[in-house]
C-alpha positions as YAML, in Angstrom:
chain: A
units: angstrom
residues:
- id: 1
  name: MET
  ca: [-18.76, -26.85, -22.31]
- id: 2
  name: PRO
  ca: [-15.65, -26.84, -19.96]
- id: 3
  name: ARG
  ca: [-16.39, -28.33, -16.46]
- id: 4
  name: PRO
  ca: [-15.22, -25.12, -14.56]
- id: 5
  name: ILE
  ca: [-17.47, -22.85, -16.68]
- id: 6
  name: LEU
  ca: [-20.44, -25.37, -16.31]
- id: 7
  name: LEU
  ca: [-19.87, -25.43, -12.48]
- id: 8
  name: CYS
  ca: [-19.80, -21.67, -12.33]
- id: 9
  name: LEU
  ca: [-23.09, -21.40, -14.23]
- id: 10
  name: VAL
  ca: [-24.61, -24.11, -11.89]
- id: 11
  name: GLN
  ca: [-23.37, -22.26, -8.72]
- id: 12
  name: ALA
  ca: [-24.74, -18.89, -10.10]
- id: 13
  name: ALA
  ca: [-28.15, -20.50, -10.95]
- id: 14
  name: THR
  ca: [-28.22, -22.01, -7.43]
- id: 15
  name: ALA
  ca: [-27.34, -18.75, -5.93]
- id: 16
  name: ARG
  ca: [-30.08, -16.95, -7.83]
- id: 17
  name: SER
  ca: [-32.58, -19.49, -6.71]
- id: 18
  name: LEU
  ca: [-31.67, -19.20, -2.95]
- id: 19
  name: CYS
  ca: [-31.79, -15.27, -3.17]
- id: 20
  name: ARG
  ca: [-35.17, -15.29, -5.05]
- id: 21
  name: THR
  ca: [-37.57, -12.99, -3.17]
- id: 22
  name: ARG
  ca: [-40.31, -14.72, -1.23]
- id: 23
  name: GLN
  ca: [-43.60, -12.99, -1.18]
- id: 24
  name: ARG
  ca: [-43.22, -9.69, 0.42]
- id: 25
  name: ASP
  ca: [-44.35, -9.42, 4.10]
- id: 26
  name: ARG
  ca: [-46.90, -6.84, 4.89]
- id: 27
  name: GLN
  ca: [-45.21, -3.44, 5.62]
- id: 28
  name: ASN
  ca: [-46.08, -1.43, 8.69]
- id: 29
  name: LEU
  ca: [-45.10, 2.14, 7.98]
- id: 30
  name: GLY
  ca: [-45.58, 3.40, 11.46]
- id: 31
  name: GLY
  ca: [-48.80, 5.15, 10.67]
- id: 32
  name: VAL
  ca: [-47.33, 7.18, 7.89]
- id: 33
  name: GLN
  ca: [-49.51, 7.31, 4.73]
- id: 34
  name: ALA
  ca: [-47.92, 6.45, 1.45]
- id: 35
  name: VAL
  ca: [-47.37, 9.37, -0.98]
- id: 36
  name: SER
  ca: [-49.01, 7.28, -3.82]
- id: 37
  name: ALA
  ca: [-51.42, 4.38, -3.78]
- id: 38
  name: VAL
  ca: [-49.21, 2.27, -5.82]
- id: 39
  name: GLU
  ca: [-45.66, 1.53, -4.70]
- id: 40
  name: PRO
  ca: [-43.10, 0.26, -7.19]
- id: 41
  name: PRO
  ca: [-41.97, -3.44, -6.65]
- id: 42
  name: GLY
  ca: [-38.69, -4.07, -4.76]
- id: 43
  name: ILE
  ca: [-36.74, -2.48, -2.07]
- id: 44
  name: ARG
  ca: [-36.44, 1.37, -2.16]
- id: 45
  name: ILE
  ca: [-32.70, 2.12, -2.05]
- id: 46
  name: SER
  ca: [-31.25, 5.64, -1.64]
- id: 47
  name: GLU
  ca: [-27.60, 4.45, -1.93]
- id: 48
  name: ILE
  ca: [-25.16, 1.51, -1.65]
- id: 49
  name: PHE
  ca: [-21.57, 2.31, -0.84]
- id: 50
  name: GLY
  ca: [-18.40, 0.97, 0.59]
- id: 51
  name: PRO
  ca: [-16.30, -0.79, 1.71]
- id: 52
  name: THR
  ca: [-15.66, 2.00, 4.35]
- id: 53
  name: ILE
  ca: [-15.73, 1.87, 8.06]
- id: 54
  name: GLN
  ca: [-18.71, 1.98, 10.42]
- id: 55
  name: GLY
  ca: [-18.48, 5.46, 11.89]
- id: 56
  name: GLU
  ca: [-20.39, 5.10, 15.01]
- id: 57
  name: GLY
  ca: [-21.81, 2.88, 17.82]
- id: 58
  name: VAL
  ca: [-20.97, -0.61, 18.86]
- id: 59
  name: LEU
  ca: [-19.21, -1.50, 15.34]
- id: 60
  name: ILE
  ca: [-17.19, 1.76, 15.08]
- id: 61
  name: GLY
  ca: [-14.07, 1.26, 12.86]
- id: 62
  name: GLN
  ca: [-15.30, -1.99, 11.39]
- id: 63
  name: PRO
  ca: [-15.06, -2.37, 7.64]
- id: 64
  name: THR
  ca: [-18.58, -2.29, 6.30]
- id: 65
  name: VAL
  ca: [-20.73, -1.92, 3.06]
- id: 66
  name: PHE
  ca: [-23.72, 0.36, 3.67]
- id: 67
  name: VAL
  ca: [-27.28, -0.45, 2.03]
- id: 68
  name: ARG
  ca: [-29.20, 2.85, 2.74]
- id: 69
  name: THR
  ca: [-32.81, 2.42, 2.17]
- id: 70
  name: GLY
  ca: [-35.16, 5.23, 1.27]
- id: 71
  name: GLY
  ca: [-38.17, 6.30, 3.39]
- id: 72
  name: CYS
  ca: [-38.70, 7.08, 7.15]
- id: 73
  name: ASP
  ca: [-41.68, 7.39, 9.48]
- id: 74
  name: TYR
  ca: [-39.79, 10.08, 11.50]
- id: 75
  name: ARG
  ca: [-38.72, 13.64, 10.68]
- id: 76
  name: CYS
  ca: [-35.95, 14.37, 13.22]
- id: 77
  name: ALA
  ca: [-35.02, 18.08, 13.51]
- id: 78
  name: TRP
  ca: [-31.41, 17.42, 13.19]
- id: 79
  name: CYS
  ca: [-31.51, 14.57, 10.69]
- id: 80
  name: ASP
  ca: [-28.23, 14.17, 8.78]
- id: 81
  name: SER
  ca: [-29.60, 11.87, 5.99]
- id: 82
  name: LEU
  ca: [-32.66, 13.67, 4.79]
- id: 83
  name: HIS
  ca: [-31.84, 12.66, 1.24]
- id: 84
  name: ALA
  ca: [-32.96, 9.13, 2.33]
- id: 85
  name: VAL
  ca: [-35.81, 10.46, 4.49]
- id: 86
  name: ASP
  ca: [-37.77, 13.31, 2.83]
- id: 87
  name: SER
  ca: [-40.42, 12.16, 0.39]
- id: 88
  name: ARG
  ca: [-39.45, 14.96, -2.17]
- id: 89
  name: PHE
  ca: [-36.44, 12.73, -2.89]
- id: 90
  name: ARG
  ca: [-38.36, 9.55, -3.41]
- id: 91
  name: GLU
  ca: [-37.83, 9.71, -7.18]
- id: 92
  name: ASP
  ca: [-34.07, 9.30, -6.39]
- id: 93
  name: TRP
  ca: [-34.83, 6.03, -4.51]
- id: 94
  name: ARG
  ca: [-34.39, 3.15, -6.83]
- id: 95
  name: PRO
  ca: [-36.62, 0.06, -6.43]
- id: 96
  name: MET
  ca: [-34.26, -2.88, -6.39]
- id: 97
  name: SER
  ca: [-34.65, -6.61, -6.26]
- id: 98
  name: VAL
  ca: [-32.75, -8.66, -3.53]
- id: 99
  name: GLU
  ca: [-30.62, -9.95, -6.47]
- id: 100
  name: GLN
  ca: [-29.78, -6.58, -7.75]
- id: 101
  name: ILE
  ca: [-28.80, -5.24, -4.12]
- id: 102
  name: TRP
  ca: [-26.82, -8.35, -3.46]
- id: 103
  name: SER
  ca: [-24.97, -8.32, -6.72]
- id: 104
  name: GLN
  ca: [-23.85, -4.70, -5.98]
- id: 105
  name: VAL
  ca: [-22.78, -5.58, -2.38]
- id: 106
  name: ARG
  ca: [-20.72, -8.50, -3.70]
- id: 107
  name: ALA
  ca: [-19.13, -6.38, -6.31]
- id: 108
  name: LEU
  ca: [-18.12, -3.56, -3.79]
- id: 109
  name: SER
  ca: [-16.72, -6.21, -1.37]
- id: 110
  name: GLY
  ca: [-15.00, -8.29, -4.01]
- id: 111
  name: GLY
  ca: [-16.89, -11.30, -2.82]
- id: 112
  name: GLU
  ca: [-15.16, -11.14, 0.51]
- id: 113
  name: PRO
  ca: [-17.77, -11.36, 3.48]
- id: 114
  name: LEU
  ca: [-17.85, -8.44, 5.78]
- id: 115
  name: MET
  ca: [-20.52, -6.53, 7.76]
- id: 116
  name: VAL
  ca: [-23.43, -5.06, 5.85]
- id: 117
  name: SER
  ca: [-25.20, -2.08, 7.48]
- id: 118
  name: LEU
  ca: [-28.73, -1.66, 6.71]
- id: 119
  name: SER
  ca: [-29.60, 2.06, 7.33]
- id: 120
  name: GLY
  ca: [-31.79, 4.77, 6.18]
- id: 121
  name: GLY
  ca: [-34.20, 6.54, 6.72]
- id: 122
  name: ASN
  ca: [-35.77, 3.89, 8.76]
- id: 123
  name: PRO
  ca: [-34.78, 0.48, 7.09]
- id: 124
  name: ALA
  ca: [-37.40, -1.24, 9.21]
- id: 125
  name: ILE
  ca: [-40.15, -0.02, 6.87]
- id: 126
  name: GLN
  ca: [-38.67, -2.13, 4.04]
- id: 127
  name: ALA
  ca: [-38.93, -5.83, 3.57]
- id: 128
  name: LEU
  ca: [-35.39, -6.93, 4.11]
- id: 129
  name: GLY
  ca: [-35.75, -10.51, 5.36]
- id: 130
  name: ASP
  ca: [-34.81, -12.05, 2.12]
- id: 131
  name: LEU
  ca: [-31.67, -9.90, 1.73]
- id: 132
  name: ILE
  ca: [-30.41, -11.06, 5.13]
- id: 133
  name: VAL
  ca: [-31.06, -14.63, 4.05]
- id: 134
  name: CYS
  ca: [-29.21, -14.26, 0.79]
- id: 135
  name: GLY
  ca: [-26.25, -12.54, 2.47]
- id: 136
  name: HIS
  ca: [-25.95, -15.01, 5.32]
- id: 137
  name: GLN
  ca: [-25.70, -17.91, 2.72]
- id: 138
  name: ASP
  ca: [-22.61, -16.03, 1.42]
- id: 139
  name: GLY
  ca: [-21.09, -15.57, 4.80]
- id: 140
  name: TYR
  ca: [-21.83, -11.88, 5.29]
- id: 141
  name: ARG
  ca: [-23.11, -10.38, 8.54]
- id: 142
  name: PHE
  ca: [-25.92, -7.83, 8.95]
- id: 143
  name: ALA
  ca: [-26.44, -4.86, 11.26]
- id: 144
  name: LEU
  ca: [-29.44, -2.61, 11.36]
- id: 145
  name: GLU
  ca: [-29.99, 0.67, 13.22]
- id: 146
  name: THR
  ca: [-33.59, 1.80, 13.77]
- id: 147
  name: GLN
  ca: [-35.44, 4.21, 16.16]
- id: 148
  name: GLY
  ca: [-37.48, 1.26, 17.26]
- id: 149
  name: SER
  ca: [-40.86, 2.60, 15.75]
- id: 150
  name: VAL
  ca: [-41.60, -0.51, 13.50]
- id: 151
  name: ALA
  ca: [-41.08, -4.08, 14.62]
- id: 152
  name: ARG
  ca: [-40.42, -6.85, 11.97]
- id: 153
  name: ASP
  ca: [-40.09, -10.50, 12.39]
- id: 154
  name: TRP
  ca: [-36.76, -10.60, 10.48]
- id: 155
  name: PHE
  ca: [-35.00, -8.71, 13.37]
- id: 156
  name: SER
  ca: [-34.26, -12.06, 14.80]
- id: 157
  name: MET
  ca: [-32.22, -13.00, 11.78]
- id: 158
  name: LEU
  ca: [-29.92, -9.91, 12.21]
- id: 159
  name: ASP
  ca: [-26.32, -10.24, 13.64]
- id: 160
  name: VAL
  ca: [-26.48, -6.78, 15.26]
- id: 161
  name: LEU
  ca: [-29.58, -4.68, 16.22]
- id: 162
  name: VAL
  ca: [-28.98, -1.01, 17.21]
- id: 163
  name: LEU
  ca: [-31.97, 0.68, 18.70]
- id: 164
  name: SER
  ca: [-31.84, 4.35, 18.84]
- id: 165
  name: PRO
  ca: [-34.73, 6.10, 20.46]
- id: 166
  name: LYS
  ca: [-34.78, 9.64, 19.43]
- id: 167
  name: PRO
  ca: [-34.28, 12.38, 22.25]
- id: 168
  name: PRO
  ca: [-36.24, 15.45, 22.90]
- id: 169
  name: SER
  ca: [-34.05, 17.58, 20.54]
- id: 170
  name: SER
  ca: [-35.23, 15.48, 17.59]
- id: 171
  name: GLN
  ca: [-38.86, 16.75, 18.23]
- id: 172
  name: MET
  ca: [-40.07, 13.18, 17.82]
- id: 173
  name: SER
  ca: [-41.91, 11.15, 20.54]
- id: 174
  name: VAL
  ca: [-41.15, 7.49, 21.31]
- id: 175
  name: ASP
  ca: [-43.77, 4.93, 21.25]
- id: 176
  name: TRP
  ca: [-42.57, 2.57, 23.87]
- id: 177
  name: ALA
  ca: [-45.01, -0.09, 23.07]
- id: 178
  name: GLN
  ca: [-43.55, -0.40, 19.67]
- id: 179
  name: PHE
  ca: [-40.05, -0.08, 21.08]
- id: 180
  name: GLU
  ca: [-40.86, -3.15, 23.25]
- id: 181
  name: ALA
  ca: [-42.27, -4.95, 20.21]
- id: 182
  name: CYS
  ca: [-38.92, -4.56, 18.45]
- id: 183
  name: LEU
  ca: [-37.08, -6.16, 21.48]
- id: 184
  name: ASP
  ca: [-39.66, -9.04, 21.20]
- id: 185
  name: ALA
  ca: [-39.22, -9.38, 17.55]
- id: 186
  name: ALA
  ca: [-35.44, -9.86, 17.94]
- id: 187
  name: GLN
  ca: [-36.05, -12.74, 20.26]
- id: 188
  name: GLY
  ca: [-32.70, -12.18, 22.03]
- id: 189
  name: LYS
  ca: [-30.81, -13.50, 19.01]
- id: 190
  name: PRO
  ca: [-28.84, -10.56, 17.60]
- id: 191
  name: LEU
  ca: [-26.42, -8.45, 19.67]
- id: 192
  name: THR
  ca: [-28.80, -5.73, 20.73]
- id: 193
  name: VAL
  ca: [-27.61, -2.35, 21.88]
- id: 194
  name: LEU
  ca: [-28.84, 1.13, 22.62]
- id: 195
  name: LYS
  ca: [-27.42, 4.25, 20.66]
- id: 196
  name: LEU
  ca: [-28.51, 7.65, 22.04]
- id: 197
  name: VAL
  ca: [-27.71, 10.98, 20.36]
- id: 198
  name: VAL
  ca: [-27.06, 13.81, 22.94]
- id: 199
  name: PHE
  ca: [-27.13, 17.50, 22.18]
- id: 200
  name: GLY
  ca: [-27.63, 18.94, 25.58]
- id: 201
  name: ASP
  ca: [-28.80, 18.38, 29.16]
- id: 202
  name: GLU
  ca: [-32.37, 17.37, 28.25]
- id: 203
  name: ASP
  ca: [-31.10, 14.59, 25.83]
- id: 204
  name: TYR
  ca: [-28.61, 13.52, 28.45]
- id: 205
  name: ASP
  ca: [-31.35, 13.12, 31.08]
- id: 206
  name: PHE
  ca: [-33.42, 11.21, 28.46]
- id: 207
  name: ALA
  ca: [-30.44, 8.90, 27.78]
- id: 208
  name: ARG
  ca: [-29.96, 8.08, 31.35]
- id: 209
  name: ASP
  ca: [-33.68, 7.24, 31.69]
- id: 210
  name: VAL
  ca: [-33.65, 4.92, 28.66]
- id: 211
  name: ALA
  ca: [-30.49, 3.17, 30.04]
- id: 212
  name: ALA
  ca: [-32.16, 2.68, 33.29]
- id: 213
  name: ARG
  ca: [-35.20, 1.33, 31.56]
- id: 214
  name: TYR
  ca: [-33.10, -1.32, 29.69]
- id: 215
  name: PRO
  ca: [-30.17, -1.99, 32.02]
- id: 216
  name: HIS
  ca: [-29.47, -5.33, 30.09]
- id: 217
  name: LEU
  ca: [-28.66, -3.46, 26.92]
- id: 218
  name: PRO
  ca: [-25.07, -1.88, 26.30]
- id: 219
  name: THR
  ca: [-25.50, 1.94, 25.98]
- id: 220
  name: TYR
  ca: [-23.58, 4.10, 23.50]
- id: 221
  name: LEU
  ca: [-23.75, 7.82, 23.65]
- id: 222
  name: GLN
  ca: [-22.95, 9.99, 20.67]
- id: 223
  name: PRO
  ca: [-22.63, 13.84, 20.53]
- id: 224
  name: GLY
  ca: [-24.96, 15.20, 18.02]
- id: 225
  name: ASN
  ca: [-23.87, 17.07, 14.74]
- id: 226
  name: HIS
  ca: [-25.53, 20.40, 14.92]
- id: 227
  name: THR
  ca: [-24.45, 21.29, 11.23]
- id: 228
  name: PRO
  ca: [-26.06, 18.38, 9.27]
- id: 229
  name: PRO
  ca: [-25.50, 18.44, 5.48]
- id: 230
  name: SER
  ca: [-28.22, 19.82, 3.20]
- id: 231
  name: PRO
  ca: [-29.99, 16.92, 1.59]
- id: 232
  name: ASP
  ca: [-29.43, 18.60, -1.83]
- id: 233
  name: ALA
  ca: [-25.59, 18.46, -1.58]
- id: 234
  name: ALA
  ca: [-23.27, 15.49, -1.30]
- id: 235
  name: ASP
  ca: [-21.03, 17.41, 1.26]
- id: 236
  name: GLY
  ca: [-21.34, 20.71, 3.25]
- id: 237
  name: PRO
  ca: [-19.82, 22.85, 5.88]
- id: 238
  name: ILE
  ca: [-19.49, 21.43, 9.31]
- id: 239
  name: ASP
  ca: [-18.58, 22.77, 12.76]
- id: 240
  name: ILE
  ca: [-16.01, 20.13, 13.91]
- id: 241
  name: GLU
  ca: [-14.83, 22.42, 16.74]
- id: 242
  name: GLY
  ca: [-18.40, 22.57, 18.13]
- id: 243
  name: VAL
  ca: [-18.93, 18.91, 17.63]
- id: 244
  name: MET
  ca: [-15.85, 18.26, 19.70]
- id: 245
  name: GLN
  ca: [-16.75, 20.72, 22.48]
- id: 246
  name: ARG
  ca: [-20.05, 18.65, 22.82]
- id: 247
  name: MET
  ca: [-18.01, 15.48, 22.81]
- id: 248
  name: GLU
  ca: [-15.77, 16.74, 25.62]
- id: 249
  name: TRP
  ca: [-18.82, 18.07, 27.51]
- id: 250
  name: LEU
  ca: [-20.46, 14.64, 27.21]
- id: 251
  name: VAL
  ca: [-17.47, 12.86, 28.60]
- id: 252
  name: ASP
  ca: [-17.25, 15.27, 31.60]
- id: 253
  name: LYS
  ca: [-20.96, 14.50, 32.26]
- id: 254
  name: VAL
  ca: [-20.58, 10.81, 32.18]
- id: 255
  name: THR
  ca: [-17.55, 10.73, 34.44]
- id: 256
  name: GLN
  ca: [-18.79, 13.31, 36.86]
- id: 257
  name: ASP
  ca: [-22.09, 11.40, 37.27]
- id: 258
  name: ARG
  ca: [-20.13, 8.17, 37.75]
- id: 259
  name: TRP
  ca: [-22.23, 6.63, 34.85]
- id: 260
  name: PHE
  ca: [-19.38, 4.05, 34.12]
- id: 261
  name: GLU
  ca: [-21.59, 1.74, 32.20]
- id: 262
  name: ALA
  ca: [-22.08, 4.05, 29.18]
- id: 263
  name: ARG
  ca: [-19.74, 4.22, 26.36]
- id: 264
  name: VAL
  ca: [-19.16, 7.62, 24.72]
- id: 265
  name: LEU
  ca: [-18.00, 7.60, 21.18]
- id: 266
  name: PRO
  ca: [-17.74, 10.20, 18.44]
- id: 267
  name: GLN
  ca: [-19.00, 9.91, 14.90]
- id: 268
  name: LEU
  ca: [-15.68, 8.81, 13.42]
- id: 269
  name: HIS
  ca: [-16.79, 9.40, 9.93]
- id: 270
  name: VAL
  ca: [-17.73, 13.01, 10.70]
- id: 271
  name: LEU
  ca: [-14.08, 13.47, 12.15]
- id: 272
  name: LEU
  ca: [-12.66, 12.17, 9.05]
- id: 273
  name: TRP
  ca: [-14.76, 13.35, 6.19]
- id: 274
  name: GLY
  ca: [-17.01, 15.95, 7.75]
- id: 275
  name: ASN
  ca: [-20.61, 15.94, 6.09]
- id: 276
  name: LYS
  ca: [-19.27, 14.14, 2.89]
- id: 277
  name: ARG
  ca: [-21.89, 11.55, 1.69]
- id: 278
  name: GLY
  ca: [-20.96, 7.95, 0.59]
- id: 279
  name: VAL
  ca: [-17.95, 7.41, 2.94]
...
């Protein structure tokens, strides 16, 4: 066998060995009961897509491949990714091994390392530690966004941790003990930031309170999209004018209040592609 082919086979075998899934760590589903008593093996994946750009928060504009997991312990009133949240779509969530996920990420990126965004749903309810280890071995970096309701020990392996406690308009309640546990799990290793969605005055006041509670964390504010897509469609109408009016209102609020530590950013992907999925 020619040496280059032999070397390639050896490297592939080594990569498979390094990426082999360790025994899955116990999953804390945030008090949400499973729909069935037996879960299929693997990580539940709603979709994997990219490369595109990160559309929001601290990494806005950065080339990214998205790994969107299925399942969430929240049901936010204005959720814009219900296809990855609502259990009626669970049959669409493919159980995938670390090797299968990583093969797809590498194929999408052409093997060139970039940022991988772990999203959902709430990706923290999945066992993603082995995936992060596998990707780091290939030079990729990982960001995860979560509401801070489920703490995982592998948070400390992330490169970026975005904590997004949900405001009053979501109709969800924040468990601050669990939120603190997420910070503890990160051990100060990843870049950790706050991202807060704002629809109105009550959300704005909530954001100010959260930022005051964690002054050491950079704060990113995002105007909410009041016309989220239907989970049954890959696209849908959106009120861009209304979203931009909220953006302008939020900028005015921040500057008038002299809240100069906050960063106000739009959802860039919404401005470019509306409610289109997979971009």
